[in-house]
C-alpha positions as CSV (number, residue, x, y, z in Angstrom):
1,M,-81.9,-84.5,194.2
2,V,-82.7,-81.3,192.2
3,R,-83.4,-77.9,193.5
4,V,-85.5,-75.4,191.6
5,F,-84.9,-71.7,192.3
6,L,-87.7,-69.3,191.4
7,R,-87.3,-65.5,191.8
8,H,-90.1,-63.1,191.1
9,E,-91.7,-59.9,192.4
10,V,-95.0,-59.8,194.4
11,A,-97.3,-56.9,194.9
12,D,-98.0,-57.7,198.6
13,Y,-95.8,-60.2,200.5
14,S,-98.5,-61.1,203.1
15,V,-101.1,-61.9,200.4
16,W,-98.6,-63.9,198.4
17,R,-97.4,-65.8,201.5
18,S,-100.9,-66.7,202.5
19,Q,-101.6,-68.2,199.0
20,Y,-98.2,-70.0,199.0
21,D,-98.9,-71.6,202.4
22,T,-102.4,-72.6,201.3
23,F,-100.9,-74.5,198.3
24,D,-98.6,-76.7,200.5
25,A,-100.5,-80.0,200.1
26,E,-100.6,-79.5,196.3
27,R,-96.8,-78.8,196.2
28,R,-96.2,-82.1,198.1
29,A,-98.5,-84.0,195.8
30,M,-96.5,-82.6,192.8
31,G,-93.2,-84.1,194.3
32,V,-91.8,-81.2,196.4
33,V,-89.8,-82.8,199.2
34,N,-88.5,-79.5,200.7
35,D,-89.1,-75.8,200.1
36,N,-87.8,-72.5,201.4
37,V,-88.9,-68.9,200.9
38,F,-86.5,-65.9,201.0
39,R,-87.5,-62.3,200.9
40,N,-84.9,-59.8,199.7
41,A,-83.7,-57.7,202.7
42,E,-83.6,-54.6,200.6
43,D,-86.7,-55.0,198.5
44,E,-89.7,-56.6,200.3
45,H,-91.4,-57.3,196.9
46,E,-88.6,-59.6,195.6
47,I,-89.0,-63.3,196.6
48,T,-86.8,-66.3,195.9
49,V,-88.3,-69.7,196.5
50,T,-86.6,-73.1,196.4
51,H,-88.2,-76.4,195.9
52,D,-86.4,-79.8,196.1
53,F,-87.4,-82.8,194.0
54,E,-86.1,-86.3,193.6
55,T,-85.7,-85.9,189.8
56,L,-85.1,-83.2,187.2
57,A,-88.2,-84.5,185.3
58,A,-90.4,-83.8,188.4
59,A,-88.9,-80.4,188.8
60,E,-89.5,-79.5,185.2
61,R,-93.2,-80.6,185.4
62,F,-93.6,-78.5,188.5
63,V,-92.5,-75.3,186.7
64,S,-94.5,-76.0,183.5
65,P,-96.0,-72.8,182.1
66,R,-99.6,-73.9,182.8
67,H,-98.9,-74.7,186.5
68,L,-97.1,-71.4,187.1
69,R,-99.9,-69.4,185.4
70,E,-102.5,-71.0,187.7
71,A,-100.4,-70.6,190.8
72,K,-99.4,-66.9,190.3
73,S,-102.8,-65.4,189.3
74,P,-104.5,-65.2,192.7
75,S,-101.2,-64.7,194.7
76,G,-100.2,-61.2,193.4
77,V,-97.1,-62.2,191.5
78,S,-96.2,-59.1,189.5
79,S,-93.3,-60.3,187.3
80,E,-92.4,-63.3,185.2
81,P,-90.2,-65.7,187.3
82,S,-86.6,-66.3,186.8
83,I,-86.2,-70.1,187.1
84,W,-83.0,-72.2,187.3
85,F,-82.2,-75.8,188.3
86,A,-79.3,-77.1,190.4
87,E,-78.3,-80.6,191.5
88,L,-77.7,-81.2,195.2
């Protein structure tokens, strides 16, 4: 099992969260088996999201540049994400 961590800033959390929740079926179809959203307690614009995958290859496909560009444009992401992978 592989966990992807994505940390980025958003202009408006409620707008971003609405877009994130709307994308749930697509995330599942792309291999996400579990996900979590964390908002920084001291900065409401900083978000960390985790997504779990069965394989590293699936995780790497999910965070491909094209996919991230498409997902962040309508959601109000205001920074490039920091991305890292961890094995569970």
